[in-house]
Structures are given as structure tokens and as C-alpha cells.
VEXKE-214910 format. One record per residue (C-alpha): x, y, z; residue in one letter. Coordinates in steps of 0.25 Angstrom, whole numbers, padded with zeros to 4 digits, always signed. Layout:
N
XYZa/...
! end
This chain:
542
+0449-0252-0338m/+0444-0266-0333k/+0454-0266-0322g/+0450-0252-0317q/+0435-0256-0318r/+0437-0269-0310r/+0445-0261-0299e/+0434-0251-0299s/+0423-0262-0297m/+0432-0268-0286e/+0433-0254-0279e/+0418-0252-0280e/+0415-0266-0274e/+0424-0264-0263e/+0418-0250-0259e/+0404-0257-0260r/+0409-0268-0250r/+0415-0258-0241s/+0402-0250-0241e/+0394-0263-0238r/+0403-0266-0226q/+0402-0252-0221r/+0386-0252-0221i/+0386-0266-0214e/+0395-0261-0203r/+0386-0249-0201a/+0373-0258-0201e/+0380-0267-0190r/+0384-0255-0182a/+0370-0250-0183e/+0364-0264-0178r/+0374-0264-0166r/+0369-0250-0163g/+0354-0254-0163v/+0358-0266-0154l/+0365-0257-0144r/+0353-0247-0143a/+0342-0258-0143r/+0336-0259-0128p/+0337-0273-0122c/+0324-0272-0115g/+0329-0276-0102c/+0331-0262-0096g/+0345-0266-0091g/+0357-0258-0095s/+0366-0270-0093s/+0359-0277-0104s/+0360-0265-0113n/+0375-0265-0110s/+0376-0280-0113l/+0369-0278-0126s/+0378-0267-0130s/+0390-0275-0126s/+0386-0287-0134s/+0383-0279-0147t/+0397-0272-0146d/+0404-0285-0145d/+0397-0290-0158y/+0405-0290-0170k/+0402-0295-0184d/+0416-0301-0187i/+0412-0308-0200i/+0407-0296-0206s/+0419-0288-0202s/+0428-0297-0211l/+0432-0293-0225p/+0425-0299-0237d/+0437-0306-0241c/+0438-0314-0228l/+0423-0317-0228l/+0424-0322-0242i/+0435-0331-0238h/+0427-0337-0227i/+0415-0339-0236l/+0424-0347-0246s/+0424-0358-0236f/+0409-0360-0236l/+0400-0367-0246p/+0394-0357-0255t/+0380-0359-0249r/+0385-0354-0236a/+0393-0343-0242s/+0380-0338-0250v/+0372-0339-0237a/+0381-0328-0230t/+0375-0318-0240s/+0363-0316-0231i/+0372-0310-0220l/+0373-0296-0224s/+0374-0287-0237s/+0389-0289-0236r/+0388-0304-0236w/+0379-0304-0248r/+0389-0305-0259s/+0401-0311-0251l/+0398-0325-0255w/+0400-0321-0270k/+0414-0317-0267l/+0418-0331-0262v/+0428-0338-0272p/+0422-0352-0268v/+0409-0358-0273l/+0405-0371-0266d/+0392-0376-0273l/+0388-0390-0268d/+0374-0395-0272q/+0374-0404-0259r/+0376-0392-0250t/+0371-0379-0257l/+0357-0383-0255f/+0350-0390-0243t/+0343-0403-0245r/+0330-0395-0246l/+0335-0387-0258d/+0341-0399-0266t/+0331-0410-0264e/+0318-0402-0262y/+0319-0391-0273p/+0305-0386-0271g/+0295-0380-0281p/+0304-0369-0287t/+0315-0379-0291r/+0314-0390-0301t/+0325-0399-0295n/+0335-0401-0284s/+0347-0396-0294n/+0340-0383-0297f/+0343-0376-0284s/+0358-0379-0284f/+0359-0375-0299l/+0352-0362-0296d/+0360-0359-0283a/+0373-0361-0290v/+0370-0353-0302s/+0365-0341-0293n/+0378-0342-0285i/+0386-0342-0297w/+0379-0330-0303a/+0379-0322-0290l/+0394-0324-0288r/+0397-0320-0302n/+0388-0308-0302a/+0397-0300-0292i/+0407-0290-0297p/+0421-0297-0298l/+0417-0310-0292p/+0429-0318-0286l/+0434-0330-0294p/+0430-0343-0288l/+0441-0351-0281r/+0433-0363-0278k/+0421-0370-0284l/+0414-0382-0278l/+0402-0387-0286l/+0395-0399-0282h/+0383-0402-0290w/+0377-0415-0287t/+0364-0415-0294s/+0361-0414-0309n/+0373-0404-0311c/+0372-0394-0322d/+0386-0397-0328t/+0386-0386-0338f/+0384-0375-0327l/+0395-0382-0319v/+0405-0381-0331s/+0401-0367-0333t/+0404-0363-0319w/+0417-0370-0318v/+0422-0364-0331q/+0418-0350-0327h/+0424-0352-0313t/+0438-0356-0319l/+0438-0345-0330l/+0434-0334-0320h/+0442-0337-0308g/+0453-0344-0301c/+0446-0357-0297l/+0455-0365-0287q/+0445-0376-0283e/+0435-0383-0291l/+0426-0394-0285n/+0415-0400-0294l/+0405-0412-0290y/+0395-0414-0301i/+0384-0424-0302l/+0377-0422-0315n/+0365-0432-0315g/+0360-0433-0329p/+0368-0421-0334n/+0381-0423-0342p/+0394-0422-0333p/+0401-0409-0331l/+0412-0408-0342e/+0424-0401-0335m/+0427-0389-0343p/+0441-0387-0348t/+0443-0374-0339t/+0447-0382-0326p/+0458-0389-0334f/+0465-0376-0337f/+0463-0370-0323s/+0476-0365-0316s/+0469-0361-0303t/+0462-0374-0299l/+0468-0380-0287v/+0457-0391-0283s/+0448-0398-0293l/+0438-0408-0288r/+0428-0414-0298l/+0418-0425-0295t/+0406-0431-0302g/+0401-0429-0316a/+0412-0421-0322i/+0419-0425-0335l/+0434-0422-0336l/+0441-0420-0349n/+0454-0413-0346p/+0462-0408-0357p/+0474-0416-0362p/+0487-0415-0354a/+0494-0409-0366s/+0486-0396-0364a/+0497-0389-0356s/+0487-0378-0350a/+0477-0389-0345s/+0483-0391-0331t/+0479-0388-0317f/+0492-0381-0312p/+0486-0378-0298s/+0477-0390-0296l/+0480-0397-0283r/+0468-0405-0280t/+0460-0414-0290l/+0448-0423-0287t/+0441-0431-0297l/+0429-0439-0292g/+0422-0448-0302n/+0422-0437-0313v/+0422-0441-0328r/+0433-0441-0338y/+0433-0439-0353a/+0445-0448-0355k/+0453-0459-0349h/+0465-0450-0346d/+0457-0438-0341s/+0462-0441-0327v/+0477-0441-0331s/+0475-0429-0340t/+0469-0421-0328l/+0480-0426-0318l/+0491-0422-0328a/+0486-0408-0328a/+0488-0406-0313c/+0502-0404-0310p/+0501-0400-0295v/+0490-0409-0291l/+0490-0413-0276q/+0477-0420-0273d/+0470-0430-0283l/+0457-0438-0280s/+0452-0446-0292l/+0440-0455-0292t/+0437-0461-0305v/+0427-0471-0311s/+0428-0478-0324t/+0414-0473-0328s/+0419-0459-0328k/+0428-0461-0340f/+0422-0460-0353y/+0424-0472-0363g/+0431-0481-0354l/+0430-0496-0357g/+0439-0508-0358e/+0444-0504-0372s/+0447-0490-0367a/+0459-0484-0361g/+0462-0484-0346k/+0459-0473-0337v/+0472-0466-0334n/+0474-0460-0320v/+0489-0455-0321i/+0493-0447-0308v/+0507-0441-0311l/+0506-0429-0302i/+0519-0426-0294p/+0511-0416-0284t/+0500-0426-0280l/+0498-0428-0265k/+0485-0435-0263t/+0478-0445-0273l/+0465-0452-0272y/+0461-0462-0283i/+0448-0470-0284q/+0443-0479-0295w/+0434-0492-0297p/+0441-0505-0295a/+0433-0512-0305d/+0438-0503-0316d/+0453-0501-0311c/+0458-0508-0324w/+0453-0495-0332l/+0463-0486-0324y/+0477-0483-0326k/+0483-0477-0314l/+0497-0471-0312q/+0501-0463-0300i/+0514-0455-0299n/+0513-0445-0288t/+0526-0443-0280p/+0520-0433-0270a/+0508-0441-0267l/+0505-0443-0252e/+0491-0448-0251w/+0485-0459-0261f/+0471-0466-0261r/+0467-0476-0271f/+0453-0483-0272e/+0450-0494-0282g/+0457-0505-0290g/+0470-0506-0296l/+0471-0507-0312g/+0482-0513-0320e/+0489-0499-0322e/+0491-0493-0308v/+0504-0487-0305v/+0508-0480-0292l/+0522-0474-0292e/+0530-0463-0286n/+0523-0461-0273l/+0534-0458-0263p/+0526-0448-0254n/+0514-0456-0252l/+0509-0456-0238v/+0495-0462-0237e/+0488-0471-0246a/+0473-0476-0246v/+0471-0488-0254i/+0458-0495-0257e/+0460-0506-0268l/+0449-0514-0274e/+0453-0529-0276y/+0453-0535-0290d/+0454-0550-0290d/+0453-0552-0305s/+0468-0554-0305n/+0474-0554-0291s/+0488-0556-0296v/+0488-0544-0305d/+0480-0535-0295y/+0490-0539-0284a/+0501-0533-0293k/+0493-0520-0295r/+0491-0519-0280v/+0506-0522-0278l/+0510-0511-0287d/+0500-0501-0282f/+0504-0503-0267s/+0519-0502-0269r/+0519-0486-0269p/+0511-0486-0256l/+0521-0494-0247l/+0527-0481-0241n/+0514-0474-0237v/+0512-0470-0222q/+0497-0472-0222s/+0489-0482-0229l/+0474-0484-0229k/+0468-0497-0235l/+0455-0503-0238s/+0453-0515-0229i/+0452-0523-0241e/+0466-0518-0246d/+0476-0526-0238p/+0473-0539-0245e/+0475-0532-0258i/+0488-0525-0254f/+0494-0538-0248c/+0490-0547-0259n/+0501-0543-0269p/+0512-0544-0259y/+0515-0559-0260k/+0528-0558-0253d/+0524-0548-0242g/+0518-0534-0241i/+0529-0523-0242p/+0531-0514-0230m/+0523-0501-0228f/+0535-0495-0221h/+0529-0481-0219n/+0515-0485-0216l/+0511-0479-0203s/+0495-0479-0205s/+0486-0490-0211l/+0471-0490-0212m/+0461-0500-0217f/+0448-0495-0221y/+0435-0500-0227g/+0425-0511-0224e/+0428-0523-0215l/+0422-0536-0218c/+0418-0545-0207p/+0426-0557-0213d/+0438-0548-0215w/+0451-0556-0216c/+0462-0547-0221e/+0468-0545-0207w/+0480-0553-0211d/+0482-0544-0223v/+0480-0531-0214v/+0490-0537-0204q/+0500-0540-0215l/+0499-0525-0219m/+0502-0521-0205l/+0515-0530-0205c/+0520-0522-0217q/+0518-0508-0210a/+0528-0509-0199p/+0526-0494-0195k/+0511-0493-0195l/+0506-0484-0184q/+0491-0482-0187i/+0482-0493-0191l/+0467-0490-0194a/+0454-0497-0199f/+0443-0489-0204k/+0433-0500-0207l/+0418-0503-0208t/+0412-0517-0206l/+0407-0522-0219y/+0395-0530-0213d/+0389-0521-0202q/+0382-0533-0196s/+0394-0537-0189y/+0395-0524-0181h/+0399-0527-0167s/+0398-0542-0167n/+0405-0546-0155f/+0401-0561-0155d/+0413-0569-0152s/+0410-0580-0162d/+0410-0568-0173f/+0423-0562-0168e/+0431-0575-0169c/+0430-0575-0184h/+0438-0562-0184y/+0450-0566-0176h/+0462-0560-0183l/+0474-0569-0185k/+0485-0566-0176e/+0498-0565-0184e/+0511-0570-0178f/+0518-0557-0183y/+0512-0544-0178v/+0514-0532-0188p/+0525-0523-0183e/+0517-0511-0184c/+0507-0517-0173l/+0518-0520-0164s/+0526-0507-0165s/+0520-0496-0172h/+0505-0496-0173l/+0500-0485-0163t/+0486-0482-0168t/+0474-0490-0173c/+0461-0485-0178y/+0448-0493-0181y/+0437-0485-0187k/+0423-0491-0189g/+0424-0502-0178f/+0411-0510-0177s/+0416-0521-0167g/+0416-0532-0177n/+0425-0544-0174g/+0436-0541-0185i/+0437-0527-0180e/+0439-0532-0166m/+0450-0541-0171e/+0457-0530-0178l/+0457-0521-0166v/+0461-0532-0157r/+0473-0536-0166h/+0478-0522-0166v/+0477-0520-0151l/+0484-0533-0149k/+0496-0531-0158e/+0498-0516-0158a/+0509-0514-0147k/+0510-0499-0148v/+0496-0496-0151l/+0491-0483-0145k/+0477-0481-0150t/+0466-0490-0155m/+0455-0481-0160k/+0442-0488-0163i/+0430-0480-0170t/+0418-0488-0168v/+0406-0487-0178e/+0396-0478-0173s/+0384-0486-0177n/+0387-0497-0166l/+0379-0498-0154s/+0384-0493-0140s/+0384-0507-0135k/+0393-0512-0147a/+0402-0500-0145k/+0404-0504-0131h/+0407-0518-0134r/+0417-0514-0144i/+0424-0505-0134h/+0424-0516-0123k/+0430-0527-0133k/+0441-0518-0139l/+0446-0513-0125m/+0448-0527-0121n/+0457-0531-0132f/+0472-0533-0129q/+0481-0522-0132r/+0496-0523-0134s/+0499-0509-0133s/+0497-0503-0119r/+0495-0489-0123t/+0484-0493-0133c/+0471-0485-0132q/+0458-0489-0138i/+0450-0478-0142e/+0435-0478-0147f/+0428-0469-0156d/+0414-0469-0162e/+0410-0462-0175g/+0405-0464-0190h/+0414-0472-0199l/+0420-0464-0211d/+0430-0473-0218l/+0436-0461-0226y/+0438-0451-0215s/+0451-0450-0208d/+0446-0440-0197a/+0446-0451-0186a/+0458-0459-0192l/+0471-0451-0194v/+0480-0460-0201l/
! end
């Protein structure tokens, strides 16, 4: 009986939809007829003919599309834009309610006028967002047979009502086939959002992104049903954890995970202290392809890290190395981005940690290092740095100090990368007062030491060099001069000058660089201007 009743309701809804479309087509045809019959007021038959021709050519292509296609198009829009289409016509009035995506972001759902100046009818800036989300939720669920949500994005950045969020999440997971869940919560004085147990038993979730005031307490790994059999992407950004092993417990429940991003802070674990156990971050996932881990260097002794991911292709690590850090079984690693923070409390012990950490990275093809890392990397190798035989792309990024003196170490790394083809610097000057200082006495302090042995990559393989964030400082000039002088097969030297420099300073930079000696006859120096973004690779393809 229930099945027959549902089929009957679906047939009635389809008939009503067809009738609405028929009426709207008739209305459009009538409007076109009125336009053709309307006199143009100029008395010329040619104008009437032209007007008639124009209206004949007019076609409402969008409205001629079926509902299923319109709903698919609306699913790519933020919910605010999707709801705004309801004013177009009677047909569009309810289409947004059928979209299987809710994108509710407090930062974009309302304009600045809505959120910062609530007006006399609102008590605070948070009320308008809460009211709108509640109405959207109620209107969507009020239609007959609402489509289950496929994606839920909720960014509540001011005094979040965590109880309501928990209710919405549980309702969505219990009454649908949710594939993507993205929560960004800032709770203010309210308690954090305790993640309900429902998501931990979801068989449909493919992407889970959690950031902010969210408390995770995953069920124990022994619970066979508490797994994410379909989860491919997991992002945890400074969320809170109920136990020391909450991270490892959660990861153990993700057998097919491919992308993992983990940003942790010691303060986010309850009950931590010197007498408490260490935070376990155990990543034993055979399908994982990308991994990003960030934690504070000051508390690195509190963490136990073990990574065994045979399919891993991209790895980024930021922070310090504790006493228990194990990287193993990384045969497919292609690119690594490393930003180590130096711990000089026990230089011998820390050197050994760096040595053990770097060994699995020796076969990478692309390596990005903080400008401060070369010295840390080279320090453990008393008998010489091992070869990076497969390294073809090397980037140094970060802040460049005016008294930078690590060129020897950078050059030593270049000697150990014989097949290097691309060398890049994405740097900002630490002391902005040295911008574009071309005084000869100043520059003499930054003359790089000429080495008797030129790295093999410079003499036979390096074809491309980038420098992004160039300000004309003496040490920067020396870096570029040295590369141009020694790179015998260099094809392109691309310089991105900082946009805040004056036109006069840019001209002097151009003139000086163009006068540098070049060993390669085919080398072209290219100049570009733009705003510096240290973490965007749009301009640098490595």
C-alpha cells in the first residue's frame, strides 16, 4: 500500500509539473505575440519587420531544459545563489529545494550589511544566519519526497549553535546518502560540537572535512561496523580529540583513504601533560596517495608518528621531529614539501632524527624546502650528503634574511642532485628596509663564495630557474648572478619582481640583471610582476 501511494504521489507531482510547464510556454507565446503586434511608432514597415524577426529569433533556452538538468546546474552554485533563482518564474520557485547540495557559509550567505549591521529587527549578527539556515532547512524538507542530500557544507563562524548542527548532521545521515560533509565551526563561548556517532557508521561518505570547535571521539577499532568503507578524503583542521589515540583510531577505520590532511595542536587533546601518554598518529593506509601533517615544534616530544604508506605520492610535513618518528615503505613518493623547525637542545640527537626522517625521501623527483632547512638537512651527514639521484625539481621558499649565509649548504645540495632541471626560489625579504638597495658598499657584503667545483646539474642539466618575490637586494642579485654564470644549458631565467617596488627601482633591476654574464647562449631572462603568494604554484609549475 505504501509503495502504491508513493507511486501515485509521484505521478500527481509529475502531472502538476507538466501542467506548469505547459502554462508557462503558453504565457511566453502570448508575450511574443504581443511584441509582434505592438506598433513601433516610427511608421516604417521595415522596422516592424525587423522587430518581428528579432522576436522570432528569441529563444528561452534555459527554460526549455528539463528539471533534472536545471537541478544539476544549480548544484554547482552556493545555496544563496540557488535560492535567488526562485524569483525567475513559478517553475523556478521550488527547483532549489530539489538540489541535493546545501552550501551554507556564514561568511558569504549574507552581505556585510546583514552580518555586521543587523538592524532593529535583529538582536545580534548571528541571528540572521541562524534564521536563514533554519528556514532553508524547513522549506526543503516540507516538499513531498525531498531528494536526499548528497553534499552538506556548513561554515558557522560566529557563536555556532552546536546542538542544532548536531541535529542537522544526524538527520541528513539517517535520511539520505550523504557523500560529502564539510563542517567549519567557531563556537565562541558555547561548548564544542560533539561529533555524533552517526558519521562513524556511514557507508556512503566519500569526503569528510572537519575544522574548528569539533570534538572527535571515534568508537574503538574493535567495533567492526564502525568503518568508513567509502571514505577517500579526510581533512582534520585543529579539531579536538577525546583521547590520545583518537587520530589513530579514526584512521584505522578508513581502509580506502586516498587524501589525508591533519593539522593538530597539543591543546586540542584533553588531559595531556608530562605524565600522560603520547599522542599517537599512526598512518598505516595502503591506499593513501597524499598526506599533509602539521604540528607545533615546541611540543613535538608529545607525538608518536608512524607512516607506512606504500602508495603515497605527495607528502608535506611542517613542525618538529620528536623522539618517535618513523617513515617507512614509501617507494612511490614523487614530491615532498618539508618545513622542519630546528631544535638545538640536543643537536646530536636531533641530527639523528633528521637523518632517519630524510632517508625515505632520497628518491623523490620534486623537493620543496624552507630556506632554513638545508642546514638542518646537511648537518647529520658528517661523511657527506647522500645523492638525490631522481631529483629533477628543487624549490626553496620562505623568508630571506639580509645576512643569509647558507649558500654553501644550498650549493652542497645542488652537488647531490646531478639530474636537477628546475631550480626555484619563492622568497620574501625579512627586512623590508633593504628593498632595492644598490649601493656598491652594501652589495660587497653579499658576494657569494666561488666554489672550485661547480655542481654537475648546473653544468649539464639545469634548464629553468625561477625567482619569485625578487626585490633587488644584494644577496638576491648574487644568487641570480651565480646561476647565470654557472648554468651552461640554462634556457629560461624567470624573475617575478615584487609589485610594490617603484618603476625606477624595477628599471634598475632590469638593467642590472640584463648585464650579468651568461654561460648559456640560449638563456632568456624573463620578467614578470605580480603579488607574491608563497603557497600558490600557479606561476611556478614544478
